[in-house]
C-alpha positions as CSV (number, residue, x, y, z in Angstrom):
1,M,107.0,90.0,111.1
2,K,108.5,90.6,107.7
3,L,107.2,90.0,104.2
4,N,109.6,87.6,102.6
5,G,109.8,86.6,98.9
6,Q,106.7,88.7,98.1
7,Q,106.3,90.6,94.9
8,I,105.2,94.2,95.5
9,I,104.3,97.1,93.1
10,I,104.4,100.5,94.7
11,F,102.9,103.5,92.8
12,G,104.5,106.5,94.4
13,L,104.0,110.2,94.2
14,P,107.7,111.3,94.3
15,R,109.8,110.7,91.2
16,L,113.1,108.9,91.1
17,D,115.2,112.1,91.2
18,S,113.2,113.9,93.9
19,E,115.3,116.5,95.7
20,I,114.4,115.1,99.2
21,E,114.4,111.5,100.5
22,S,110.7,110.5,100.8
23,T,108.7,108.2,102.9
24,N,107.4,106.6,99.7
25,Y,110.8,105.7,98.3
26,T,112.3,104.7,101.7
27,T,109.4,102.3,102.2
28,A,110.1,100.8,98.8
29,R,113.8,100.5,99.5
30,L,113.3,98.7,102.8
31,L,110.6,96.4,101.5
32,A,113.1,95.4,98.8
33,E,115.5,94.0,101.3
34,N,113.4,90.8,101.5
35,N,111.0,91.1,98.5
36,T,111.0,92.0,94.8
37,V,109.7,95.6,94.5
38,Y,108.8,97.6,91.5
39,Y,108.5,101.3,92.2
40,V,106.3,103.1,89.6
41,E,107.1,106.8,89.8
42,N,104.6,109.6,89.3
43,P,104.0,109.9,85.5
44,Y,104.9,112.9,83.5
45,T,102.0,114.9,82.1
46,L,102.3,116.5,78.7
47,K,102.9,119.8,80.5
48,D,105.8,118.2,82.4
49,Y,107.2,116.6,79.2
50,F,107.6,119.9,77.4
51,R,108.5,121.9,80.4
52,L,111.4,119.6,81.3
53,K,112.5,118.7,77.7
54,G,116.2,119.1,77.4
55,T,116.8,118.6,81.2
56,A,118.8,115.8,82.8
57,Q,115.6,114.4,84.3
58,H,113.9,114.2,80.9
59,G,116.9,112.7,79.3
60,R,117.1,110.0,82.0
61,R,113.6,108.8,81.2
62,K,113.3,109.5,77.5
63,K,113.8,106.0,76.3
64,Y,111.4,104.6,78.9
65,F,108.4,106.8,78.2
66,S,107.0,104.5,75.5
67,L,103.8,102.7,76.4
68,F,105.4,99.5,75.0
69,N,108.8,99.9,76.7
70,T,108.9,97.3,79.4
71,N,112.5,97.9,80.5
72,V,113.0,99.0,84.1
73,I,115.7,101.1,85.8
74,A,117.9,99.3,88.3
75,S,118.2,101.1,91.6
76,E,121.1,101.2,94.1
77,T,119.1,98.6,96.1
78,P,119.1,95.0,95.0
79,G,115.5,93.8,94.5
80,L,114.2,97.4,93.8
81,S,113.5,98.4,90.2
82,I,112.1,101.7,88.9
83,V,109.3,101.8,86.4
84,V,108.8,105.0,84.3
85,P,105.1,105.3,83.4
86,P,103.9,106.6,80.0
87,V,103.3,110.3,79.5
88,V,99.7,111.2,80.3
89,F,97.4,114.0,79.5
90,S,97.4,117.2,81.5
91,I,93.9,117.3,82.9
92,N,94.1,118.9,86.4
93,F,92.8,122.3,85.0
94,L,89.4,120.7,84.2
95,P,86.6,121.3,86.7
96,E,85.6,118.3,88.9
97,G,82.9,116.4,87.2
98,T,82.0,113.9,84.4
99,I,84.5,115.3,81.8
100,F,87.4,115.2,84.3
101,R,86.6,111.7,85.4
102,L,86.4,110.4,81.8
103,A,89.7,112.0,81.0
104,L,91.2,110.5,84.2
105,K,90.0,107.1,83.0
106,V,92.1,107.5,79.9
107,N,95.2,108.4,81.9
108,E,94.6,105.5,84.3
109,F,94.2,103.1,81.4
110,L,97.6,104.2,80.0
111,I,99.3,103.8,83.3
112,A,97.7,100.4,84.1
113,Y,98.3,99.1,80.6
114,K,102.1,99.7,81.0
115,I,102.1,98.2,84.5
116,K,100.3,95.1,83.1
117,R,103.0,94.7,80.4
118,I,105.6,94.9,83.2
119,V,103.7,92.3,85.2
120,S,103.6,90.0,82.2
121,K,107.2,90.4,81.2
122,F,108.6,89.7,84.7
123,K,106.0,87.1,85.5
124,I,104.7,88.9,88.6
125,R,102.1,86.9,90.4
126,D,100.0,87.2,93.5
127,F,101.5,90.7,94.2
128,I,100.7,93.4,96.7
129,F,99.9,96.8,95.2
130,I,100.6,99.9,97.3
131,N,99.4,103.3,96.3
132,S,101.9,105.4,98.1
133,F,100.1,108.7,98.4
134,N,99.5,109.0,94.6
135,F,95.9,110.0,95.2
136,H,95.7,111.6,91.7
137,Y,95.2,108.1,90.2
138,P,92.8,106.2,92.5
139,N,91.7,103.4,90.2
140,I,95.0,101.8,89.2
141,G,94.9,99.1,91.8
142,P,91.6,97.5,90.8
143,K,92.7,97.4,87.2
144,L,95.7,95.1,88.2
145,S,93.9,92.6,90.4
146,P,96.5,92.4,93.2
147,I,96.0,90.0,96.2
148,L,96.1,93.1,98.4
149,E,95.5,96.8,97.7
150,V,97.1,99.3,100.1
151,Y,96.8,103.1,100.4
152,H,99.6,104.8,102.2
153,C,98.2,108.2,103.3
154,L,100.9,110.7,104.3
155,D,99.5,114.2,104.4
156,P,96.2,116.1,104.3
157,L,95.3,117.5,100.8
158,I,95.8,121.2,101.3
159,L,97.4,122.8,98.2
160,P,94.9,123.8,95.5
161,F,96.5,121.6,92.9
162,D,96.1,118.5,95.1
163,S,92.7,119.3,96.6
164,R,91.0,120.3,93.3
165,H,90.3,116.7,92.4
166,G,92.3,114.9,95.2
167,I,89.6,115.0,97.8
168,V,87.2,113.1,95.6
169,S,89.9,110.8,94.3
170,E,91.2,110.0,97.7
171,E,87.8,108.9,98.9
172,I,87.6,106.5,95.9
173,L,91.1,105.2,96.7
174,I,90.2,104.6,100.4
175,R,87.1,102.7,99.5
176,N,89.0,100.6,97.0
177,S,91.7,99.6,99.4
178,D,92.0,96.5,101.6
179,V,94.3,98.4,104.0
180,V,94.8,102.2,104.7
181,L,98.0,103.2,106.4
182,C,98.2,106.7,107.9
183,S,101.3,108.6,109.1
184,S,99.6,110.6,111.8
185,K,96.8,110.1,114.4
186,Q,94.8,112.9,112.9
187,L,94.8,111.3,109.5
188,Y,94.0,107.9,111.1
189,T,91.0,109.5,112.9
190,E,89.7,111.0,109.6
191,K,90.2,107.9,107.5
192,I,89.0,105.1,109.7
193,G,85.4,106.3,109.3
194,Q,85.8,105.7,105.6
195,N,87.6,102.3,105.9
196,P,87.6,100.2,109.0
197,H,90.9,98.6,108.0
198,T,92.8,101.8,108.7
199,F,96.0,101.8,110.8
200,F,98.3,104.4,112.3
201,V,102.0,103.8,111.4
202,P,104.0,107.0,112.0
203,N,107.0,108.2,110.0
204,A,110.5,107.4,111.3
205,A,114.1,107.9,110.5
206,D,116.8,106.2,108.5
207,L,119.1,105.9,111.6
208,S,121.8,104.2,109.6
209,H,122.2,107.4,107.6
210,S,121.6,110.2,110.1
211,S,123.8,108.4,112.7
212,K,126.8,109.0,110.4
213,A,126.8,112.4,112.0
214,L,128.2,110.8,115.2
215,N,131.3,109.6,113.4
216,A,134.2,111.6,114.7
217,D,136.0,111.2,111.3
218,L,133.1,112.7,109.3
219,P,134.0,116.4,108.5
220,I,131.3,119.0,108.8
221,S,130.1,120.1,105.3
222,D,132.0,122.9,103.8
223,L,128.6,124.6,103.2
224,I,128.3,125.4,106.9
225,S,131.7,124.7,108.5
226,T,132.8,128.4,108.3
227,I,129.6,129.8,109.8
228,K,130.2,131.2,113.2
229,K,128.8,129.1,116.1
230,P,126.3,128.5,117.6
231,V,124.6,127.3,114.5
232,I,120.8,126.8,114.9
233,G,119.8,124.7,111.9
234,Y,116.9,123.4,109.8
235,F,117.2,120.7,107.2
236,G,114.3,120.3,104.7
237,A,112.0,122.2,102.4
238,I,111.5,125.9,103.4
239,E,107.9,126.4,102.4
240,R,104.4,127.2,103.6
241,R,104.3,125.1,106.8
242,M,107.0,127.2,108.5
243,D,106.0,129.6,111.3
244,Y,107.8,132.7,109.9
245,I,106.2,135.0,112.4
246,L,107.6,133.1,115.3
247,L,110.9,132.5,113.6
248,E,111.4,136.2,112.9
249,E,110.9,137.1,116.6
250,V,113.3,134.3,117.6
251,I,115.9,135.5,115.1
252,K,115.7,139.0,116.4
253,Q,115.9,137.9,120.0
254,N,119.1,135.9,119.2
255,P,121.5,138.1,117.2
256,D,124.5,136.1,118.7
257,K,123.3,132.9,116.9
258,N,123.3,132.0,113.2
259,F,120.1,130.5,111.9
260,V,120.9,128.2,108.9
261,F,118.2,126.8,106.6
262,V,119.3,124.0,104.3
263,G,116.9,122.8,101.6
264,P,114.9,124.1,98.6
265,V,113.3,127.5,99.2
266,S,109.8,128.4,98.1
267,K,110.4,132.2,98.1
268,E,106.7,133.0,97.7
269,Y,106.2,131.9,101.3
270,V,109.4,133.4,102.9
271,P,109.1,137.0,104.1
272,D,111.6,139.4,102.4
273,T,113.0,140.3,105.8
274,F,114.5,136.9,106.2
275,F,116.9,137.6,103.3
276,S,118.2,140.8,105.0
277,F,119.0,139.4,108.4
278,S,122.8,139.1,108.9
279,N,122.4,136.0,111.1
280,V,120.2,134.0,108.6
281,K,121.8,131.8,106.0
282,F,120.0,130.0,103.2
283,I,122.2,127.2,101.9
284,G,119.8,125.8,99.2
285,S,119.2,122.2,98.2
286,V,121.8,119.6,98.9
287,P,121.8,115.8,98.1
288,Y,120.3,113.6,100.8
289,E,123.7,111.9,101.1
290,A,125.1,115.1,102.5
291,M,122.6,115.3,105.3
292,P,124.8,113.8,108.1
293,S,127.7,116.2,107.3
294,I,125.2,119.1,107.4
295,I,123.4,118.1,110.6
296,K,126.8,117.4,112.3
297,G,127.4,121.2,112.1
298,F,124.2,122.1,113.9
299,D,124.4,122.9,117.6
300,V,120.6,122.9,117.8
301,A,118.1,121.5,115.2
302,L,114.8,123.1,114.6
303,I,111.3,122.1,113.5
304,P,109.5,125.5,113.4
305,F,106.1,124.5,111.9
306,K,102.9,126.5,112.1
307,K,100.3,125.3,114.6
308,D,97.3,124.8,112.4
309,E,94.9,122.1,111.1
310,V,97.5,121.1,108.5
311,S,100.5,120.8,110.8
312,R,98.6,118.8,113.4
313,T,98.7,115.9,111.0
314,I,102.5,116.1,110.3
315,F,104.8,113.4,111.6
316,P,108.1,114.9,110.2
317,L,111.0,112.6,109.2
318,K,113.5,115.1,110.3
319,L,112.5,114.8,114.0
320,F,114.0,111.3,114.3
321,E,116.8,112.1,111.9
322,Y,117.9,114.9,114.2
323,L,117.7,112.7,117.2
324,G,119.5,109.9,115.5
325,A,122.4,112.3,114.9
326,G,122.4,113.1,118.6
327,K,121.2,116.7,118.2
328,P,119.0,118.6,120.6
329,V,115.7,119.5,118.9
330,V,113.5,122.5,119.5
331,A,110.1,122.5,117.9
332,T,106.9,124.4,117.9
333,D,103.9,122.6,119.5
334,F,102.3,121.9,116.1
335,N,101.5,118.3,116.8
336,L,101.6,117.2,120.4
337,D,101.0,113.6,119.5
338,L,104.8,113.6,118.9
339,K,105.3,113.7,122.7
340,D,104.2,110.1,122.9
341,F,107.3,109.2,120.9
342,T,109.9,111.6,122.1
343,G,109.2,111.9,125.9
344,N,111.0,114.8,127.5
345,S,113.9,114.8,124.9
346,V,112.3,117.4,122.6
347,A,111.1,120.9,123.6
348,Y,107.7,121.8,122.1
349,C,107.2,125.6,122.3
350,D,104.1,127.7,121.9
351,N,105.7,131.2,121.5
352,A,108.9,132.9,120.5
353,A,110.0,133.5,124.1
354,T,109.8,129.8,125.1
355,F,111.4,128.8,121.8
356,S,114.4,131.1,122.4
357,N,114.7,129.8,126.0
358,A,114.6,126.2,124.7
359,I,117.5,127.0,122.3
360,D,119.6,128.4,125.1
361,H,118.8,125.5,127.4
362,A,119.7,123.0,124.6
363,L,123.1,124.8,124.1
364,L,123.9,124.5,127.8
365,N,122.6,120.9,128.3
366,S,123.9,118.7,125.5
367,G,126.3,116.3,127.3
368,A,126.9,112.6,126.5
369,D,123.9,111.4,128.6
370,K,121.6,113.7,126.6
371,I,123.0,112.5,123.3
372,S,122.6,108.8,124.4
373,E,119.0,109.5,125.3
374,R,118.2,111.1,121.9
375,I,119.9,108.2,120.0
376,A,117.9,105.7,122.1
377,I,114.6,107.4,121.2
378,A,115.5,107.5,117.5
379,A,116.4,103.7,117.7
380,N,112.8,103.0,118.7
381,N,111.5,105.0,115.7
382,T,113.5,103.6,112.8
383,W,112.1,102.9,109.3
384,E,113.0,99.2,109.7
385,K,110.6,99.0,112.7
386,R,107.9,100.9,110.8
387,V,108.1,98.9,107.7
388,N,107.9,95.7,109.8
389,E,104.7,97.1,111.3
390,M,103.4,97.7,107.8
391,A,104.4,94.2,106.8
392,E,102.6,92.6,109.8
393,I,99.4,94.6,109.0
394,M,99.5,93.6,105.3
395,N,100.2,89.9,106.2
396,N,97.3,89.9,108.6
397,R,94.9,91.4,106.1
398,I,95.9,88.9,103.4
399,L,95.1,86.1,105.9
400,Q,91.8,87.7,106.7
401,K,90.9,88.0,103.0
402,Q,91.9,84.4,102.4
403,S,89.6,83.3,105.2
404,G,86.7,85.4,103.8
405,R,86.7,88.1,106.4
């Protein structure tokens, strides 16, 4: 069931020019196919404003920052407009408590005031409000009086910046919401105790994009086309969740293979040894549009995440993107719930030896039948299907509210 002709305001955590395609923005883009969607990006704080002053990102938004500017930015998707919120005060440094919560009320007032002006200008009525993992501002929805308030929970709050106030704020947000959507079973298990209208809707893949890697006419990106094969690749952020201990063993065990990491690098998490290995290449950030030409050059695709309390809640987008490109996937056993969605097509490994063996097996067993199997699994896990699931949940909850349940 699809939402049709509905007006939707999505308050997201990623900004318009985020380096990596996000669940938040993908959801907005697909909902806009049949609805009018306004994506309100994460506001700049005063610290962001001065830190980024003079950059292209700042220049793009400069004329929209005003509290009284009700112009929106047209996106590449018809029906989807971007709203730049006003600049808010930097308050995360404050300790949790009365002073912080009073300061947060000021910031939320500023954000809600501008959204209300947008609502008035564009005559937005009977709209759905989705807080797409922007737990920093839990009280925006109630200030807008939507017909349905939804919280889309995508990750556990682990980083100190997020957890400092986010744990309290997320609890408020969950209580406020008519529907809570969780991207992993673990998150679902945690949140349903706080709100009975909680549902598990996992992440998926943009098959229309990743499947471009199957096009025989698409050239492999120049960034990796000259790297000696076999290329064992990873596409995404290189940061804290990676199992560097396991990876280092695997890299040492496979000197005949080149391990290529494509994405932004958080160097504070990457051991120095990784930059000295002759068979390890860091490509850096690339536009999401380039993803198919990058993945086409992978012989095996990796998801080498740590097995811990954080990772067991992760439902990575790249899993189905890799499969949608027909690539064999070797992963750590960080979240075995994924097996319910991938069957026997993905190897989930618990140590370096089994990981290395799985890579070798994938290199020797990647014929046309295996490629077809991977594509079929990805086709059952597309964003279109997931967003339809979300739409059905939201429709049902609206009907329940209208009937007084």
